[in-house]
BALOBA-1460 file (C-alpha; in Angstrom, 3 decimals):
// residues 290
<rec num="1" residu="m" x="183.670" y="39.113" z="-26.890"/>
<rec num="2" residu="k" x="183.048" y="37.288" z="-23.676"/>
<rec num="3" residu="p" x="182.674" y="39.697" z="-20.855"/>
<rec num="4" residu="l" x="185.541" y="38.479" z="-19.034"/>
<rec num="5" residu="k" x="187.906" y="38.856" z="-22.082"/>
<rec num="6" residu="k" x="186.394" y="42.029" z="-22.661"/>
<rec num="7" residu="l" x="187.573" y="43.177" z="-19.072"/>
<rec num="8" residu="t" x="190.787" y="41.518" z="-19.605"/>
<rec num="9" residu="a" x="191.398" y="43.688" z="-22.377"/>
<rec num="10" residu="l" x="190.293" y="46.960" z="-20.935"/>
<rec num="11" residu="l" x="192.303" y="46.459" z="-17.538"/>
<rec num="12" residu="t" x="195.285" y="46.084" z="-19.965"/>
<rec num="13" residu="v" x="194.803" y="49.169" z="-21.581"/>
<rec num="14" residu="l" x="194.014" y="51.194" z="-18.435"/>
<rec num="15" residu="a" x="197.478" y="49.482" z="-16.719"/>
<rec num="16" residu="l" x="199.677" y="51.115" z="-20.446"/>
<rec num="17" residu="l" x="197.691" y="54.494" z="-19.947"/>
<rec num="18" residu="c" x="200.130" y="56.068" z="-17.809"/>
<rec num="19" residu="t" x="202.711" y="59.279" z="-18.866"/>
<rec num="20" residu="l" x="203.319" y="61.835" z="-21.366"/>
<rec num="21" residu="w" x="204.652" y="59.239" z="-23.801"/>
<rec num="22" residu="v" x="202.324" y="56.506" z="-23.364"/>
<rec num="23" residu="p" x="202.231" y="53.845" z="-26.076"/>
<rec num="24" residu="m" x="199.648" y="51.048" z="-27.004"/>
<rec num="25" residu="a" x="195.573" y="51.690" z="-28.071"/>
<rec num="26" residu="v" x="192.968" y="49.359" z="-29.601"/>
<rec num="27" residu="s" x="191.823" y="46.914" z="-32.595"/>
<rec num="28" residu="a" x="189.362" y="45.167" z="-34.920"/>
<rec num="29" residu="e" x="186.204" y="42.973" z="-34.782"/>
<rec num="30" residu="t" x="186.379" y="39.455" z="-34.190"/>
<rec num="31" residu="a" x="184.952" y="36.482" z="-35.950"/>
<rec num="32" residu="a" x="185.103" y="32.849" z="-35.925"/>
<rec num="33" residu="p" x="188.384" y="31.149" z="-34.890"/>
<rec num="34" residu="i" x="190.115" y="29.364" z="-37.359"/>
<rec num="35" residu="a" x="192.533" y="26.538" z="-37.385"/>
<rec num="36" residu="v" x="195.726" y="26.606" z="-40.076"/>
<rec num="37" residu="d" x="197.682" y="23.255" z="-41.114"/>
<rec num="38" residu="e" x="199.555" y="25.547" z="-43.768"/>
<rec num="39" residu="a" x="201.339" y="28.619" z="-43.345"/>
<rec num="40" residu="p" x="199.693" y="30.556" z="-46.254"/>
<rec num="41" residu="a" x="201.381" y="32.796" z="-49.118"/>
<rec num="42" residu="a" x="203.148" y="35.946" z="-47.644"/>
<rec num="43" residu="v" x="201.411" y="38.665" z="-47.774"/>
<rec num="44" residu="s" x="202.172" y="41.356" z="-49.463"/>
<rec num="45" residu="d" x="204.884" y="44.388" z="-49.079"/>
<rec num="46" residu="p" x="204.745" y="46.380" z="-46.611"/>
<rec num="47" residu="v" x="202.750" y="44.393" z="-44.364"/>
<rec num="48" residu="d" x="205.196" y="42.207" z="-44.269"/>
<rec num="49" residu="a" x="208.015" y="43.814" z="-43.383"/>
<rec num="50" residu="a" x="208.681" y="42.377" z="-40.254"/>
<rec num="51" residu="a" x="209.397" y="38.893" z="-41.924"/>
<rec num="52" residu="e" x="212.698" y="40.136" z="-43.041"/>
<rec num="53" residu="l" x="213.397" y="41.061" z="-39.297"/>
<rec num="54" residu="l" x="212.229" y="37.688" z="-37.976"/>
<rec num="55" residu="a" x="213.934" y="35.731" z="-41.245"/>
<rec num="56" residu="a" x="217.432" y="36.690" z="-40.100"/>
<rec num="57" residu="l" x="217.382" y="35.504" z="-36.153"/>
<rec num="58" residu="d" x="217.721" y="32.055" z="-35.420"/>
<rec num="59" residu="n" x="214.612" y="29.340" z="-36.275"/>
<rec num="60" residu="g" x="213.308" y="32.194" z="-38.672"/>
<rec num="61" residu="d" x="211.966" y="30.138" z="-40.990"/>
<rec num="62" residu="t" x="209.705" y="28.991" z="-38.053"/>
<rec num="63" residu="l" x="209.037" y="32.404" z="-36.975"/>
<rec num="64" residu="c" x="208.307" y="33.840" z="-40.661"/>
<rec num="65" residu="a" x="205.528" y="30.849" z="-41.214"/>
<rec num="66" residu="v" x="203.933" y="31.346" z="-37.648"/>
<rec num="67" residu="y" x="204.253" y="35.431" z="-38.481"/>
<rec num="68" residu="r" x="202.433" y="34.883" z="-41.615"/>
<rec num="69" residu="i" x="199.703" y="32.413" z="-40.718"/>
<rec num="70" residu="i" x="198.980" y="35.353" z="-38.039"/>
<rec num="71" residu="i" x="199.030" y="38.178" z="-39.909"/>
<rec num="72" residu="d" x="196.949" y="36.244" z="-42.635"/>
<rec num="73" residu="a" x="194.515" y="35.545" z="-39.684"/>
<rec num="74" residu="i" x="194.466" y="38.948" z="-38.022"/>
<rec num="75" residu="r" x="193.302" y="40.707" z="-41.470"/>
<rec num="76" residu="n" x="190.642" y="38.114" z="-42.289"/>
<rec num="77" residu="g" x="188.969" y="39.000" z="-39.202"/>
<rec num="78" residu="e" x="189.955" y="36.092" z="-36.670"/>
<rec num="79" residu="e" x="190.114" y="36.243" z="-32.750"/>
<rec num="80" residu="y" x="192.639" y="33.535" z="-32.993"/>
<rec num="81" residu="v" x="194.491" y="30.899" z="-34.974"/>
<rec num="82" residu="v" x="195.956" y="27.798" z="-33.987"/>
<rec num="83" residu="f" x="199.123" y="27.355" z="-36.268"/>
<rec num="84" residu="g" x="199.211" y="23.589" z="-35.182"/>
<rec num="85" residu="d" x="201.965" y="21.163" z="-33.503"/>
<rec num="86" residu="r" x="204.671" y="21.046" z="-36.235"/>
<rec num="87" residu="y" x="205.992" y="24.219" z="-35.477"/>
<rec num="88" residu="t" x="208.307" y="24.524" z="-32.217"/>
<rec num="89" residu="l" x="208.746" y="27.485" z="-30.893"/>
<rec num="90" residu="t" x="210.298" y="28.832" z="-27.194"/>
<rec num="91" residu="e" x="208.537" y="31.440" z="-25.110"/>
<rec num="92" residu="t" x="211.303" y="33.488" z="-25.854"/>
<rec num="93" residu="e" x="210.251" y="32.973" z="-29.892"/>
<rec num="94" residu="k" x="206.669" y="33.674" z="-28.755"/>
<rec num="95" residu="n" x="207.037" y="37.128" z="-27.197"/>
<rec num="96" residu="i" x="209.417" y="38.105" z="-30.455"/>
<rec num="97" residu="l" x="206.008" y="36.982" z="-32.294"/>
<rec num="98" residu="v" x="203.176" y="38.846" z="-30.817"/>
<rec num="99" residu="s" x="205.753" y="41.887" z="-30.647"/>
<rec num="100" residu="a" x="206.167" y="41.471" z="-34.068"/>
<rec num="101" residu="v" x="202.443" y="41.305" z="-35.132"/>
<rec num="102" residu="d" x="201.734" y="44.269" z="-32.752"/>
<rec num="103" residu="a" x="204.172" y="46.160" z="-34.800"/>
<rec num="104" residu="t" x="202.752" y="45.709" z="-37.948"/>
<rec num="105" residu="i" x="199.289" y="45.929" z="-37.659"/>
<rec num="106" residu="p" x="197.920" y="49.337" z="-38.444"/>
<rec num="107" residu="e" x="194.692" y="50.265" z="-37.121"/>
<rec num="108" residu="i" x="192.478" y="50.232" z="-40.011"/>
<rec num="109" residu="y" x="190.589" y="46.446" z="-39.952"/>
<rec num="110" residu="h" x="187.328" y="45.411" z="-40.419"/>
<rec num="111" residu="g" x="184.893" y="48.327" z="-39.986"/>
<rec num="112" residu="n" x="186.866" y="49.399" z="-36.812"/>
<rec num="113" residu="v" x="189.522" y="51.346" z="-35.467"/>
<rec num="114" residu="g" x="192.593" y="49.857" z="-33.027"/>
<rec num="115" residu="h" x="194.785" y="47.182" z="-33.220"/>
<rec num="116" residu="s" x="195.348" y="44.282" z="-30.696"/>
<rec num="117" residu="y" x="196.831" y="43.019" z="-27.582"/>
<rec num="118" residu="a" x="198.278" y="39.931" z="-28.309"/>
<rec num="119" residu="a" x="199.668" y="37.006" z="-26.839"/>
<rec num="120" residu="i" x="200.713" y="33.204" z="-27.816"/>
<rec num="121" residu="y" x="199.723" y="29.909" z="-25.512"/>
<rec num="122" residu="g" x="200.182" y="26.644" z="-26.380"/>
<rec num="123" residu="n" x="200.415" y="26.700" z="-30.125"/>
<rec num="124" residu="t" x="197.797" y="29.295" z="-30.369"/>
<rec num="125" residu="f" x="197.817" y="33.062" z="-31.284"/>
<rec num="126" residu="y" x="195.241" y="35.373" z="-29.461"/>
<rec num="127" residu="s" x="194.245" y="38.480" z="-29.886"/>
<rec num="128" residu="w" x="192.116" y="40.386" z="-27.423"/>
<rec num="129" residu="f" x="189.867" y="43.162" z="-29.583"/>
<rec num="130" residu="y" x="189.483" y="46.881" z="-27.788"/>
<rec num="131" residu="d" x="185.714" y="48.056" z="-28.461"/>
<rec num="132" residu="w" x="186.400" y="51.570" z="-28.060"/>
<rec num="133" residu="g" x="183.023" y="52.401" z="-29.551"/>
<rec num="134" residu="i" x="184.188" y="53.201" z="-32.860"/>
<rec num="135" residu="s" x="181.266" y="53.948" z="-35.055"/>
<rec num="136" residu="a" x="181.271" y="52.550" z="-38.548"/>
<rec num="137" residu="p" x="180.725" y="56.739" z="-39.956"/>
<rec num="138" residu="q" x="183.723" y="57.168" z="-38.379"/>
<rec num="139" residu="f" x="185.781" y="54.284" z="-39.248"/>
<rec num="140" residu="d" x="184.630" y="55.977" z="-43.035"/>
<rec num="141" residu="a" x="186.192" y="59.168" z="-41.889"/>
<rec num="142" residu="l" x="189.676" y="57.897" z="-40.913"/>
<rec num="143" residu="a" x="189.792" y="55.998" z="-43.822"/>
<rec num="144" residu="s" x="188.580" y="58.814" z="-46.258"/>
<rec num="145" residu="r" x="191.350" y="61.324" z="-44.042"/>
<rec num="146" residu="v" x="193.832" y="58.595" z="-45.538"/>
<rec num="147" residu="a" x="193.281" y="58.941" z="-48.742"/>
<rec num="148" residu="e" x="192.928" y="62.551" z="-48.807"/>
<rec num="149" residu="m" x="196.048" y="62.983" z="-47.217"/>
<rec num="150" residu="t" x="198.002" y="60.757" z="-49.698"/>
<rec num="151" residu="a" x="195.958" y="61.248" z="-52.862"/>
<rec num="152" residu="d" x="198.345" y="63.922" z="-53.939"/>
<rec num="153" residu="l" x="202.074" y="61.729" z="-53.764"/>
<rec num="154" residu="t" x="201.841" y="59.692" z="-57.260"/>
<rec num="155" residu="g" x="205.448" y="59.459" z="-58.939"/>
<rec num="156" residu="k" x="207.240" y="60.868" z="-55.443"/>
<rec num="157" residu="s" x="209.910" y="59.545" z="-54.479"/>
<rec num="158" residu="d" x="209.611" y="57.178" z="-51.254"/>
<rec num="159" residu="f" x="211.952" y="59.834" z="-49.196"/>
<rec num="160" residu="d" x="209.478" y="62.639" z="-50.309"/>
<rec num="161" residu="k" x="206.059" y="60.894" z="-49.046"/>
<rec num="162" residu="c" x="208.062" y="59.590" z="-45.698"/>
<rec num="163" residu="r" x="208.920" y="63.697" z="-45.467"/>
<rec num="164" residu="i" x="205.562" y="64.905" z="-46.600"/>
<rec num="165" residu="l" x="203.442" y="63.175" z="-44.046"/>
<rec num="166" residu="y" x="205.562" y="63.461" z="-41.767"/>
<rec num="167" residu="e" x="205.120" y="67.373" z="-41.602"/>
<rec num="168" residu="r" x="201.246" y="66.650" z="-42.829"/>
<rec num="169" residu="l" x="200.698" y="64.681" z="-39.781"/>
<rec num="170" residu="i" x="202.738" y="67.018" z="-37.164"/>
<rec num="171" residu="n" x="200.247" y="69.601" z="-38.988"/>
<rec num="172" residu="t" x="197.395" y="67.612" z="-38.393"/>
<rec num="173" residu="n" x="197.796" y="66.799" z="-34.827"/>
<rec num="174" residu="v" x="198.217" y="68.154" z="-31.072"/>
<rec num="175" residu="y" x="199.647" y="66.100" z="-28.398"/>
<rec num="176" residu="d" x="196.520" y="64.621" z="-26.156"/>
<rec num="177" residu="f" x="197.545" y="66.421" z="-22.806"/>
<rec num="178" residu="s" x="194.150" y="64.364" z="-20.883"/>
<rec num="179" residu="l" x="196.333" y="61.212" z="-22.296"/>
<rec num="180" residu="y" x="193.358" y="59.963" z="-23.120"/>
<rec num="181" residu="d" x="193.136" y="59.383" z="-27.492"/>
<rec num="182" residu="q" x="195.465" y="56.778" z="-28.059"/>
<rec num="183" residu="t" x="194.432" y="55.985" z="-32.211"/>
<rec num="184" residu="a" x="194.760" y="56.893" z="-35.628"/>
<rec num="185" residu="y" x="191.760" y="58.250" z="-36.031"/>
<rec num="186" residu="g" x="192.103" y="60.779" z="-32.581"/>
<rec num="187" residu="a" x="195.240" y="61.713" z="-34.771"/>
<rec num="188" residu="l" x="193.759" y="62.338" z="-38.301"/>
<rec num="189" residu="v" x="190.054" y="62.933" z="-37.885"/>
<rec num="190" residu="e" x="189.663" y="64.952" z="-34.173"/>
<rec num="191" residu="g" x="193.729" y="66.544" z="-34.477"/>
<rec num="192" residu="t" x="194.353" y="65.108" z="-31.065"/>
<rec num="193" residu="s" x="196.042" y="61.698" z="-29.619"/>
<rec num="194" residu="v" x="198.969" y="61.031" z="-27.053"/>
<rec num="195" residu="c" x="202.186" y="59.207" z="-28.747"/>
<rec num="196" residu="a" x="199.981" y="55.761" z="-29.671"/>
<rec num="197" residu="g" x="198.143" y="57.978" z="-31.870"/>
<rec num="198" residu="y" x="201.049" y="59.540" z="-33.644"/>
<rec num="199" residu="g" x="202.659" y="56.122" z="-34.184"/>
<rec num="200" residu="r" x="199.578" y="54.631" z="-35.737"/>
<rec num="201" residu="a" x="198.721" y="56.897" z="-37.840"/>
<rec num="202" residu="y" x="202.141" y="57.615" z="-39.001"/>
<rec num="203" residu="q" x="202.131" y="53.534" z="-40.191"/>
<rec num="204" residu="l" x="198.963" y="53.997" z="-41.708"/>
<rec num="205" residu="l" x="199.523" y="56.564" z="-43.554"/>
<rec num="206" residu="l" x="203.145" y="55.490" z="-45.054"/>
<rec num="207" residu="q" x="201.727" y="51.580" z="-45.669"/>
<rec num="208" residu="t" x="198.959" y="53.193" z="-47.793"/>
<rec num="209" residu="v" x="201.585" y="54.385" z="-49.781"/>
<rec num="210" residu="g" x="203.660" y="51.278" z="-49.863"/>
<rec num="211" residu="i" x="206.501" y="52.172" z="-47.399"/>
<rec num="212" residu="p" x="206.847" y="49.717" z="-45.225"/>
<rec num="213" residu="c" x="206.764" y="51.506" z="-41.325"/>
<rec num="214" residu="l" x="206.201" y="49.379" z="-37.982"/>
<rec num="215" residu="y" x="205.135" y="50.727" z="-34.872"/>
<rec num="216" residu="m" x="207.334" y="50.477" z="-31.779"/>
<rec num="217" residu="t" x="207.184" y="50.795" z="-28.243"/>
<rec num="218" residu="g" x="209.165" y="50.889" z="-25.250"/>
<rec num="219" residu="t" x="210.702" y="54.391" z="-22.371"/>
<rec num="220" residu="a" x="211.976" y="57.703" z="-23.335"/>
<rec num="221" residu="d" x="214.066" y="60.096" z="-21.590"/>
<rec num="222" residu="n" x="212.752" y="63.441" z="-22.659"/>
<rec num="223" residu="g" x="214.748" y="65.146" z="-19.701"/>
<rec num="224" residu="f" x="212.591" y="65.288" z="-16.767"/>
<rec num="225" residu="g" x="211.626" y="61.633" z="-16.880"/>
<rec num="226" residu="v" x="211.286" y="58.189" z="-17.961"/>
<rec num="227" residu="g" x="208.331" y="57.294" z="-19.504"/>
<rec num="228" residu="g" x="206.574" y="54.725" z="-21.535"/>
<rec num="229" residu="h" x="206.850" y="56.083" z="-25.294"/>
<rec num="230" residu="a" x="205.891" y="55.043" z="-28.947"/>
<rec num="231" residu="w" x="207.556" y="56.313" z="-32.491"/>
<rec num="232" residu="n" x="208.150" y="54.005" z="-35.938"/>
<rec num="233" residu="l" x="210.100" y="52.376" z="-37.603"/>
<rec num="234" residu="v" x="210.427" y="52.939" z="-41.743"/>
<rec num="235" residu="k" x="212.469" y="50.759" z="-44.481"/>
<rec num="236" residu="l" x="213.611" y="53.380" z="-46.895"/>
<rec num="237" residu="d" x="215.715" y="52.525" z="-49.742"/>
<rec num="238" residu="g" x="216.776" y="49.258" z="-48.719"/>
<rec num="239" residu="y" x="217.632" y="50.681" z="-44.737"/>
<rec num="240" residu="w" x="215.807" y="51.123" z="-41.961"/>
<rec num="241" residu="y" x="215.157" y="54.665" z="-39.989"/>
<rec num="242" residu="y" x="213.398" y="55.494" z="-36.880"/>
<rec num="243" residu="c" x="211.193" y="57.774" z="-36.320"/>
<rec num="244" residu="d" x="208.990" y="59.658" z="-33.353"/>
<rec num="245" residu="p" x="206.350" y="62.305" z="-34.905"/>
<rec num="246" residu="t" x="205.270" y="63.060" z="-31.513"/>
<rec num="247" residu="w" x="208.720" y="64.819" z="-30.154"/>
<rec num="248" residu="d" x="209.154" y="66.362" z="-33.388"/>
<rec num="249" residu="d" x="206.117" y="67.959" z="-33.190"/>
<rec num="250" residu="f" x="207.127" y="69.915" z="-30.582"/>
<rec num="251" residu="d" x="209.886" y="71.430" z="-32.591"/>
<rec num="252" residu="d" x="209.752" y="75.102" z="-33.090"/>
<rec num="253" residu="p" x="206.998" y="74.563" z="-36.987"/>
<rec num="254" residu="f" x="208.708" y="77.956" z="-38.053"/>
<rec num="255" residu="y" x="211.437" y="76.024" z="-39.094"/>
<rec num="256" residu="g" x="209.334" y="73.822" z="-41.359"/>
<rec num="257" residu="i" x="209.733" y="70.222" z="-40.722"/>
<rec num="258" residu="p" x="211.843" y="68.641" z="-38.194"/>
<rec num="259" residu="s" x="214.491" y="66.840" z="-38.245"/>
<rec num="260" residu="t" x="215.771" y="65.604" z="-35.053"/>
<rec num="261" residu="y" x="213.914" y="62.160" z="-34.623"/>
<rec num="262" residu="f" x="213.307" y="61.950" z="-38.321"/>
<rec num="263" residu="n" x="214.675" y="59.126" z="-40.646"/>
<rec num="264" residu="i" x="217.292" y="58.589" z="-37.837"/>
<rec num="265" residu="p" x="219.345" y="55.406" z="-36.993"/>
<rec num="266" residu="y" x="219.649" y="53.184" z="-34.307"/>
<rec num="267" residu="t" x="222.332" y="54.606" z="-32.868"/>
<rec num="268" residu="q" x="221.430" y="57.786" z="-32.556"/>
<rec num="269" residu="i" x="217.559" y="57.463" z="-31.857"/>
<rec num="270" residu="s" x="218.774" y="55.039" z="-29.170"/>
<rec num="271" residu="t" x="220.125" y="57.739" z="-26.679"/>
<rec num="272" residu="d" x="217.142" y="58.644" z="-25.344"/>
<rec num="273" residu="h" x="214.723" y="56.233" z="-26.685"/>
<rec num="274" residu="f" x="214.654" y="52.587" z="-25.101"/>
<rec num="275" residu="l" x="213.122" y="49.782" z="-27.056"/>
<rec num="276" residu="d" x="210.760" y="46.992" z="-25.247"/>
<rec num="277" residu="e" x="213.233" y="44.316" z="-24.039"/>
<rec num="278" residu="v" x="211.825" y="42.008" z="-26.833"/>
<rec num="279" residu="y" x="211.785" y="44.202" z="-29.843"/>
<rec num="280" residu="e" x="215.761" y="44.756" z="-29.062"/>
<rec num="281" residu="l" x="215.815" y="41.176" z="-30.035"/>
<rec num="282" residu="w" x="214.363" y="41.538" z="-33.653"/>
<rec num="283" residu="v" x="214.549" y="45.083" z="-34.264"/>
<rec num="284" residu="p" x="217.852" y="46.336" z="-37.490"/>
<rec num="285" residu="k" x="220.482" y="48.130" z="-34.863"/>
<rec num="286" residu="e" x="223.108" y="48.867" z="-37.951"/>
<rec num="287" residu="t" x="223.466" y="52.359" z="-38.951"/>
<rec num="288" residu="a" x="222.096" y="53.594" z="-42.095"/>
<rec num="289" residu="p" x="223.485" y="56.390" z="-44.428"/>
<rec num="290" residu="a" x="222.651" y="59.752" z="-42.535"/>
């Protein structure tokens, strides 16, 4: 990565490190850029979960095509991808795509840990990959921990997988009041992270067992003030639900798995969790069954 680009990424991260609720984190190794003229085949669910939400928007076919090009490129380690003049996007649509990509990609790609801060300029998608010094042994430790936490779930219902992994994450992780660690590695291996680590860890665990899970950012009101926060959007039995493992980790542990912010509809979570404006343009708001 060029020094200027790395500095830009670092400054962006530092600007986002703010309060008890802080979201964003880091991403993957880079490779040579590619140019794509045709959209590749759709990546498999659950990584492609955001596509159905984008498809429901005006210009949905184009949004889905470019989204899939970008996801495919990131999964292959590309730093940026030229998606071509054949796709016409408004500035709002570009922002929607960037938010959908950031919501989709968890933290375990190509020997590194984290996700990217991204932008679209013209007809090119760019990702700035943050280097937080995650080594290959640390990467392997995260992969091993994810495998360990998901190994005994074969045959269980998707609801039970969600519940069990939610509980295991909460029992594994402790909130990092130093406001430093924002990664799934911190949450699952070191046992401490802020909300970004909770959110990325839960996303990583659910995607590993085949359940669509997206990463949401915005602000939240905890009764003392409003600050930046991160939580999850999960598709279960055909419906989308919201989860906040960070806040549920502060519930009374003697009562088992907390339920206040586990698989709740938009109408409920939106009373004190407020999505970034661009997410409000494409995430589901219909009321799912309780």
